[in-house]
N, CA, C and O atoms as a MOPAC input file, in Angstrom:
PM7 MOZYME 1SCF
protein

 N   -109.64000 1  -126.30300 1    49.93400 1
 C   -108.23700 1  -126.12300 1    50.25600 1
 C   -108.06200 1  -125.99700 1    51.76000 1
 O   -108.90200 1  -125.43100 1    52.46000 1
 N   -106.94300 1  -126.54200 1    52.24200 1
 C   -106.61900 1  -126.47400 1    53.64700 1
 C   -105.73500 1  -125.30600 1    53.98700 1
 O   -104.98900 1  -124.81100 1    53.14300 1
 N   -105.82000 1  -124.85300 1    55.25700 1
 C   -104.86100 1  -123.84300 1    55.75600 1
 C   -103.62300 1  -124.57400 1    56.09000 1
 O   -103.57100 1  -125.36300 1    57.03400 1
 N   -102.58600 1  -124.30000 1    55.28200 1
 C   -101.28700 1  -125.02000 1    55.46100 1
 C   -100.73400 1  -124.83100 1    56.87400 1
 O   -100.07000 1  -125.72900 1    57.39300 1
 N   -100.98500 1  -123.71100 1    57.49400 1
 C   -100.47800 1  -123.44900 1    58.85300 1
 C   -101.09800 1  -124.35600 1    59.88700 1
 O   -100.55600 1  -124.51000 1    60.98100 1
 N   -102.25900 1  -124.97700 1    59.55100 1
 C   -102.93500 1  -125.84100 1    60.51400 1
 C   -102.49100 1  -127.31000 1    60.39700 1
 O   -102.97600 1  -128.17400 1    61.12800 1
 N   -101.57600 1  -127.57300 1    59.48000 1
 C   -101.11700 1  -128.93900 1    59.25200 1
 C    -99.72500 1  -129.11600 1    59.82400 1
 O    -98.76700 1  -128.55000 1    59.29700 1
 N    -99.58900 1  -129.90100 1    60.90600 1
 C    -98.30600 1  -130.07700 1    61.57800 1
 C    -98.31900 1  -131.39500 1    62.29500 1
 O    -99.28800 1  -132.14900 1    62.21500 1
 N    -97.23900 1  -131.67500 1    63.00000 1
 C    -97.15600 1  -132.91900 1    63.77000 1
 C    -98.11900 1  -132.94600 1    64.94400 1
 O    -98.37400 1  -134.00900 1    65.50900 1
 N    -98.65500 1  -131.79800 1    65.31600 1
 C    -99.64300 1  -131.80400 1    66.40900 1
 C   -101.07700 1  -132.01300 1    65.86600 1
 O   -102.00200 1  -132.27200 1    66.63700 1
 N   -101.24700 1  -131.90000 1    64.55700 1
 C   -102.61700 1  -132.11400 1    63.95300 1
 C   -102.65800 1  -133.37100 1    63.09100 1
 O   -103.74000 1  -133.80100 1    62.69300 1
 N   -101.51500 1  -133.96600 1    62.79400 1
 C   -101.46100 1  -135.18800 1    61.98400 1
 C   -100.35500 1  -136.05200 1    62.54600 1
 O    -99.19500 1  -135.64000 1    62.51500 1
 N   -100.65700 1  -137.22000 1    63.05300 1
 C    -99.58200 1  -138.10300 1    63.55800 1
 C    -99.84000 1  -139.54200 1    63.26800 1
 O   -100.95500 1  -139.95700 1    62.95300 1
 N    -98.77900 1  -140.29300 1    63.38200 1
 C    -98.81300 1  -141.72400 1    63.21500 1
 C    -98.24600 1  -142.34100 1    64.49700 1
 O    -97.20100 1  -141.91800 1    64.99200 1
 N    -98.95000 1  -143.34400 1    65.02200 1
 C    -98.53700 1  -143.96100 1    66.29600 1
 C    -98.49300 1  -145.47900 1    66.17600 1
 O    -99.21700 1  -146.08100 1    65.38300 1
 N    -97.64400 1  -146.06700 1    66.96400 1
 C    -97.60900 1  -147.56100 1    67.07400 1
 C    -98.80400 1  -148.01100 1    67.88100 1
 O    -99.50200 1  -147.19200 1    68.47800 1
 N    -99.04700 1  -149.32600 1    67.90300 1
 C   -100.13400 1  -149.85600 1    68.69200 1
 C    -99.95400 1  -149.58700 1    70.18500 1
 O   -100.92200 1  -149.59600 1    70.94600 1
 N    -98.71600 1  -149.34800 1    70.59300 1
 C    -98.41400 1  -149.01800 1    71.98400 1
 C    -98.60200 1  -147.52600 1    72.29900 1
 O    -98.47900 1  -147.10900 1    73.45100 1
 N    -98.90200 1  -146.72400 1    71.25600 1
 C    -99.13900 1  -145.30400 1    71.45700 1
 C    -97.93300 1  -144.39800 1    71.19900 1
 O    -98.03700 1  -143.17500 1    71.29400 1
 N    -96.79900 1  -145.00100 1    70.87400 1
 C    -95.59400 1  -144.18300 1    70.61100 1
 C    -95.72900 1  -143.42900 1    69.27200 1
 O    -96.13900 1  -144.01200 1    68.26900 1
 N    -95.39300 1  -142.17600 1    69.26500 1
 C    -95.44000 1  -141.37500 1    68.07300 1
 C    -94.26600 1  -141.77400 1    67.16400 1
 O    -93.12400 1  -141.89700 1    67.60700 1
 N    -94.58600 1  -141.96500 1    65.90300 1
 C    -93.57300 1  -142.24300 1    64.86700 1
 C    -93.03300 1  -140.91400 1    64.34900 1
 O    -93.79200 1  -140.07600 1    63.86200 1
 N    -91.71100 1  -140.72300 1    64.45700 1
 C    -91.08000 1  -139.52400 1    63.89000 1
 C    -91.35400 1  -139.46000 1    62.41000 1
 O    -91.19400 1  -140.44100 1    61.68500 1
 N    -91.77200 1  -138.27700 1    61.96900 1
 C    -92.15500 1  -138.13100 1    60.55100 1
 C    -92.14900 1  -136.66100 1    60.15300 1
 O    -92.22000 1  -135.76700 1    60.99600 1
 N    -92.05900 1  -136.43300 1    58.82000 1
 C    -92.26400 1  -135.08200 1    58.32500 1
 C    -93.62700 1  -135.03500 1    57.66800 1
 O    -94.11500 1  -136.04400 1    57.15900 1
 N    -94.22300 1  -133.89500 1    57.67800 1
 C    -95.58000 1  -133.72900 1    57.12000 1
 C    -95.51200 1  -132.60100 1    56.07900 1
 O    -94.94900 1  -131.53300 1    56.32000 1
 N    -96.09800 1  -132.87900 1    54.93800 1
 C    -96.12900 1  -131.82300 1    53.89700 1
 C    -97.51900 1  -131.73500 1    53.32600 1
 O    -98.31700 1  -132.66900 1    53.41600 1
 N    -97.79500 1  -130.57000 1    52.72700 1
 C    -99.09100 1  -130.31800 1    52.08700 1
 C    -98.84000 1  -129.69400 1    50.72300 1
 O    -98.06400 1  -128.75100 1    50.57300 1
 N    -99.52700 1  -130.25700 1    49.73600 1
 C    -99.47000 1  -129.72300 1    48.38300 1
 C   -100.83100 1  -129.18100 1    48.03900 1
 O   -101.73400 1  -129.94800 1    47.70500 1
 N   -101.00500 1  -127.85200 1    48.11400 1
 C   -102.29600 1  -127.23900 1    47.89200 1
 C   -102.89300 1  -127.54500 1    46.51600 1
 O   -104.10500 1  -127.72300 1    46.39600 1
 N   -102.04800 1  -127.60700 1    45.47500 1
 C   -102.58500 1  -127.84300 1    44.10800 1
 C   -103.30500 1  -129.19900 1    44.01900 1
 O   -104.28600 1  -129.33000 1    43.28600 1
 N   -102.83000 1  -130.19000 1    44.75100 1
 C   -103.43500 1  -131.50900 1    44.75800 1
 C   -104.26800 1  -131.81900 1    45.94300 1
 O   -104.79500 1  -132.92600 1    46.05500 1
 N   -104.41500 1  -130.82900 1    46.88900 1
 C   -105.12000 1  -131.03100 1    48.12100 1
 C   -104.63400 1  -132.30100 1    48.80800 1
 O   -105.44200 1  -133.11500 1    49.25500 1
 N   -103.32300 1  -132.47200 1    48.89400 1
 C   -102.72500 1  -133.71500 1    49.38600 1
 C   -101.83400 1  -133.41900 1    50.59600 1
 O   -100.91100 1  -132.60800 1    50.52700 1
 N   -102.13900 1  -134.10100 1    51.70600 1
 C   -101.25600 1  -134.02500 1    52.89200 1
 C   -100.53200 1  -135.37800 1    52.95500 1
 O   -101.15000 1  -136.43500 1    52.82800 1
 N    -99.19300 1  -135.31900 1    53.15600 1
 C    -98.38800 1  -136.50000 1    53.16000 1
 C    -97.59000 1  -136.57600 1    54.45400 1
 O    -96.93900 1  -135.60600 1    54.84300 1
 N    -97.63700 1  -137.72100 1    55.11900 1
 C    -96.83400 1  -137.97700 1    56.29200 1
 C    -95.78000 1  -138.98200 1    55.88100 1
 O    -96.11000 1  -140.08700 1    55.44900 1
 N    -94.47700 1  -138.60100 1    56.01400 1
 C    -93.37500 1  -139.46300 1    55.61500 1
 C    -92.58900 1  -139.83500 1    56.86500 1
 O    -91.93200 1  -138.97000 1    57.44400 1
 N    -92.63400 1  -141.11800 1    57.31100 1
 C    -91.87100 1  -141.51800 1    58.45700 1
 C    -90.38600 1  -141.29300 1    58.22000 1
 O    -89.88600 1  -141.40800 1    57.10100 1
 N    -89.68300 1  -140.96100 1    59.33700 1
 C    -88.25500 1  -140.68100 1    59.28400 1
 C    -87.43800 1  -141.97100 1    59.10000 1
 O    -86.29600 1  -141.91100 1    58.64600 1
 N    -87.98800 1  -143.09400 1    59.43300 1
 C    -87.33700 1  -144.38700 1    59.25200 1
 C    -88.36100 1  -145.37300 1    58.76800 1
 O    -89.56700 1  -145.13500 1    58.83500 1
 N    -87.85400 1  -146.50400 1    58.27300 1
 C    -88.80000 1  -147.52200 1    57.78600 1
 C    -89.70500 1  -148.00300 1    58.90000 1
 O    -89.28100 1  -148.09400 1    60.05200 1
 N    -90.94600 1  -148.31100 1    58.56800 1
 C    -91.87000 1  -148.86100 1    59.54800 1
 C    -91.52600 1  -150.31200 1    59.80800 1
 O    -91.05500 1  -151.01800 1    58.91600 1
 N    -91.76100 1  -150.75400 1    61.02600 1
 C    -91.42400 1  -152.14400 1    61.39300 1
 C    -92.46200 1  -153.09200 1    60.77200 1
 O    -93.61700 1  -152.70500 1    60.59500 1
 N    -92.06400 1  -154.32700 1    60.44000 1
 C    -92.94600 1  -155.34600 1    59.85300 1
 C    -93.83000 1  -155.90000 1    60.96400 1
 O    -93.39200 1  -156.05200 1    62.10400 1
 N    -95.08500 1  -156.20200 1    60.61600 1
 C    -96.01500 1  -156.84900 1    61.55100 1
 C    -96.50500 1  -156.02100 1    62.64500 1
 O    -96.95700 1  -156.53800 1    63.66700 1
 N    -96.43200 1  -154.65800 1    62.46400 1
 C    -96.87100 1  -153.71800 1    63.51400 1
 C    -98.12200 1  -152.97800 1    63.01200 1
 O    -98.20800 1  -152.59600 1    61.84500 1
 N    -99.06900 1  -152.79000 1    63.90800 1
 C   -100.25300 1  -152.00700 1    63.58900 1
 C    -99.99700 1  -150.55400 1    63.94900 1
 O    -99.59100 1  -150.25100 1    65.07100 1
 N   -100.22800 1  -149.67000 1    63.01900 1
 C   -100.08000 1  -148.25500 1    63.16400 1
 C   -101.42000 1  -147.55100 1    63.07400 1
 O   -102.32500 1  -148.03800 1    62.39500 1
 N   -101.56600 1  -146.44000 1    63.72800 1
 C   -102.80000 1  -145.61600 1    63.68700 1
 C   -102.45000 1  -144.20200 1    63.28200 1
 O   -101.59700 1  -143.56400 1    63.90100 1
 N   -103.10000 1  -143.71600 1    62.25400 1
 C   -102.92600 1  -142.34500 1    61.78300 1
 C   -104.10700 1  -141.54600 1    62.26400 1
 O   -105.24000 1  -142.02700 1    62.26100 1
 N   -103.83400 1  -140.28000 1    62.69200 1
 C   -104.89500 1  -139.40900 1    63.17300 1
 C   -104.74300 1  -138.03900 1    62.56600 1
 O   -103.66700 1  -137.44600 1    62.63300 1
 N   -105.81500 1  -137.52000 1    61.96700 1
 C   -105.93800 1  -136.14300 1    61.57500 1
 C   -106.82500 1  -135.48400 1    62.63300 1
 O   -107.97900 1  -135.87300 1    62.80800 1
 N   -106.30400 1  -134.52100 1    63.31300 1
 C   -107.06100 1  -133.89900 1    64.41500 1
 C   -108.09500 1  -132.87000 1    63.92200 1
 O   -107.80300 1  -132.04700 1    63.05400 1
 N   -109.26800 1  -132.93200 1    64.47600 1
 C   -110.32200 1  -131.98500 1    64.17200 1
 C   -110.53200 1  -131.08700 1    65.34400 1
 O   -109.73900 1  -131.07900 1    66.28500 1
 N   -111.59600 1  -130.32700 1    65.29700 1
 C   -111.98000 1  -129.42700 1    66.40100 1
 C   -111.21900 1  -128.07800 1    66.31300 1
 O   -110.50900 1  -127.80300 1    65.34600 1
 N   -111.39800 1  -127.27700 1    67.33700 1
 C   -110.89900 1  -125.89400 1    67.36000 1
 C   -109.40600 1  -125.78500 1    67.16200 1
 O   -108.94300 1  -124.78500 1    66.61500 1
 N   -108.63300 1  -126.76700 1    67.58200 1
 C   -107.14700 1  -126.68900 1    67.45600 1
 C   -106.63000 1  -127.65400 1    66.42700 1
 O   -105.43700 1  -127.95700 1    66.39200 1
 N   -107.52800 1  -128.14400 1    65.57800 1
 C   -107.14200 1  -129.14400 1    64.58800 1
 C   -106.96400 1  -128.53000 1    63.18600 1
 O   -106.80200 1  -127.32000 1    63.02400 1
 N   -107.00300 1  -129.40000 1    62.20900 1
 C   -106.84200 1  -128.95200 1    60.79700 1
 C   -108.08200 1  -128.18500 1    60.36800 1
 O   -109.21200 1  -128.55600 1    60.68600 1
 N   -107.83700 1  -127.10800 1    59.64000 1
 C   -108.95700 1  -126.27200 1    59.16000 1
 C   -108.75100 1  -125.90200 1    57.69200 1
 O   -107.65500 1  -126.01800 1    57.14500 1
 N   -109.81300 1  -125.46700 1    57.09400 1
 C   -109.71900 1  -125.03900 1    55.70100 1
 C   -109.30900 1  -123.54300 1    55.65700 1
 O   -109.17400 1  -122.89100 1    56.69200 1
 N   -109.11900 1  -123.03200 1    54.43900 1
 C   -108.63200 1  -121.63800 1    54.31600 1
 C   -109.69800 1  -120.64600 1    54.82300 1
 O   -109.35100 1  -119.49300 1    55.08000 1
 N   -110.93600 1  -121.02400 1    54.97600 1
 C   -111.91100 1  -120.11400 1    55.49700 1
 C   -111.97400 1  -120.16800 1    57.01500 1
 O   -112.75000 1  -119.44600 1    57.64200 1
 N   -111.13100 1  -121.04900 1    57.61000 1
 C   -111.03100 1  -121.15500 1    59.06600 1
 C   -111.97700 1  -122.17900 1    59.70100 1
 O   -112.06600 1  -122.28100 1    60.92400 1
 N   -112.69400 1  -122.94800 1    58.83600 1
 C   -113.54700 1  -124.01100 1    59.38000 1
 C   -112.76400 1  -125.23800 1    59.78200 1
 O   -112.04200 1  -125.78900 1    58.95100 1
 N   -112.87300 1  -125.68800 1    61.01200 1
 C   -112.13300 1  -126.86100 1    61.45300 1
 C   -112.73200 1  -128.14100 1    60.97200 1
 O   -113.93300 1  -128.22100 1    60.71200 1
 N   -111.87900 1  -129.17400 1    60.84900 1
 C   -112.36300 1  -130.52400 1    60.59800 1
 C   -113.30000 1  -130.88200 1    61.76200 1
 O   -112.93700 1  -130.72900 1    62.92800 1
 N   -114.50400 1  -131.36000 1    61.43300 1
 C   -115.54100 1  -131.52800 1    62.45300 1
 C   -115.13000 1  -132.48600 1    63.55900 1
 O   -115.48800 1  -132.26400 1    64.71600 1
 N   -114.38700 1  -133.54900 1    63.24300 1
 C   -113.98700 1  -134.55400 1    64.20300 1
 C   -112.66900 1  -135.17900 1    63.74500 1
 O   -112.27900 1  -135.03400 1    62.58600 1
 N   -112.01500 1  -135.84400 1    64.61500 1
 C   -110.76800 1  -136.55600 1    64.27300 1
 C   -111.07500 1  -137.58300 1    63.19600 1
 O   -112.10500 1  -138.25400 1    63.25400 1
 N   -110.20600 1  -137.70900 1    62.22900 1
 C   -110.28500 1  -138.79300 1    61.24200 1
 C   -109.14100 1  -139.76500 1    61.61900 1
 O   -107.96700 1  -139.39600 1    61.62800 1
 N   -109.53300 1  -141.03300 1    61.93100 1
 C   -108.57400 1  -141.97800 1    62.40500 1
 C   -108.71400 1  -143.28400 1    61.59400 1
 O   -109.81600 1  -143.76100 1    61.32200 1
 N   -107.54600 1  -143.83500 1    61.22500 1
 C   -107.53400 1  -145.14500 1    60.54700 1
 C   -106.25800 1  -145.88100 1    60.92900 1
 O   -105.25500 1  -145.28200 1    61.31700 1
 N   -106.33400 1  -147.18200 1    60.80600 1
 C   -105.20600 1  -148.06000 1    61.19500 1
 C   -104.84500 1  -148.99500 1    60.04500 1
 O   -105.66500 1  -149.29600 1    59.17800 1
 N   -103.58400 1  -149.44600 1    60.06600 1
 C   -103.11800 1  -150.40900 1    59.09600 1
 C   -102.01800 1  -151.23000 1    59.74100 1
 O   -101.39400 1  -150.78500 1    60.70300 1
 N   -101.77400 1  -152.42400 1    59.22200 1
 C   -100.73800 1  -153.29100 1    59.72900 1
 C    -99.74700 1  -153.53500 1    58.56900 1
 O   -100.13900 1  -153.83500 1    57.44100 1
 N    -98.43900 1  -153.39400 1    58.89800 1
 C    -97.44200 1  -153.62400 1    57.89800 1
 C    -97.12800 1  -155.11600 1    57.77000 1
 O    -97.25200 1  -155.88000 1    58.72700 1
 N    -96.72400 1  -155.50300 1    56.57500 1
 C    -96.33600 1  -156.88700 1    56.31700 1
 C    -95.04000 1  -156.84400 1    55.52800 1
 O    -94.76200 1  -155.88900 1    54.80300 1
 N    -94.25000 1  -157.90500 1    55.68600 1
 C    -92.96800 1  -157.87700 1    54.95300 1
 C    -93.18700 1  -158.06100 1    53.46300 1
 O    -94.13800 1  -158.71200 1    53.03100 1
 N    -92.29400 1  -157.47900 1    52.69200 1
 C    -92.32900 1  -157.62200 1    51.22500 1
 C    -91.67800 1  -158.97700 1    50.89900 1
 O    -90.47100 1  -159.14900 1    51.06800 1
 N    -92.47500 1  -159.91200 1    50.44000 1
 C    -91.91500 1  -161.23500 1    50.12600 1
 C    -91.93700 1  -161.50800 1    48.62200 1
 O    -91.69200 1  -162.64400 1    48.21600 1
 N    -92.21500 1  -160.53000 1    47.79500 1
 C    -92.23600 1  -160.73000 1    46.35200 1
 C    -90.84600 1  -160.39600 1    45.81900 1
 O    -90.36700 1  -159.26900 1    45.93900 1
 N    -90.20300 1  -161.42100 1    45.21900 1
 C    -88.86100 1  -161.21000 1    44.69500 1
 C    -88.88800 1  -160.31900 1    43.44000 1
 O    -89.88300 1  -160.29300 1    42.71600 1
 N    -87.79300 1  -159.59500 1    43.19000 1
 C    -87.75300 1  -158.75200 1    42.00100 1
 C    -87.68900 1  -159.59900 1    40.74200 1
 O    -87.22000 1  -160.73700 1    40.77700 1
 N    -88.14400 1  -159.06300 1    39.66200 1
 C    -88.08100 1  -159.74300 1    38.33600 1
 C    -87.38300 1  -158.85400 1    37.33500 1
 O    -87.37600 1  -157.62900 1    37.45800 1
 N    -86.80700 1  -159.48000 1    36.36000 1
 C    -86.13200 1  -158.73800 1    35.26800 1
 C    -87.15900 1  -158.54900 1    34.17400 1
 O    -87.76400 1  -159.51500 1    33.71100 1
 N    -87.35700 1  -157.32300 1    33.76100 1
 C    -88.35300 1  -157.07900 1    32.71700 1
 C    -87.69000 1  -156.82100 1    31.36000 1
 O    -88.28800 1  -157.10900 1    30.32300 1
 N    -86.44400 1  -156.27200 1    31.35000 1
 C    -85.70100 1  -156.10400 1    30.08200 1
 C    -84.23600 1  -156.34100 1    30.33200 1
 O    -83.76000 1  -156.21100 1    31.46000 1
 N    -83.51800 1  -156.68800 1    29.28200 1
 C    -82.08600 1  -156.86000 1    29.33100 1
 C    -81.49500 1  -156.21800 1    28.08200 1
 O    -82.09100 1  -156.23800 1    27.00600 1
 N    -80.29500 1  -155.64500 1    28.25800 1
 C    -79.62600 1  -155.11200 1    27.06800 1
 C    -78.14600 1  -155.38500 1    27.09100 1
 O    -77.43300 1  -155.00300 1    26.16300 1

């Protein structure tokens, strides 16, 4: 379990490829050990974003006070939704 007080916009962020921080809210559900970052606006299509969970002394830590050993970083690129909706039932 994580220390909820250690999870914030300073320890978990999402940035554009240009380094701009994406405005977002961050929540933690202890029962599911799940941290969620929800952008305040839709992400732009065709843009690469990088998410970072900060480690070290001022980063995310568990309830025993142990910090995440190192930053966890991953990237993804958004693509437009081109799949049209379908009708599955009618009444």
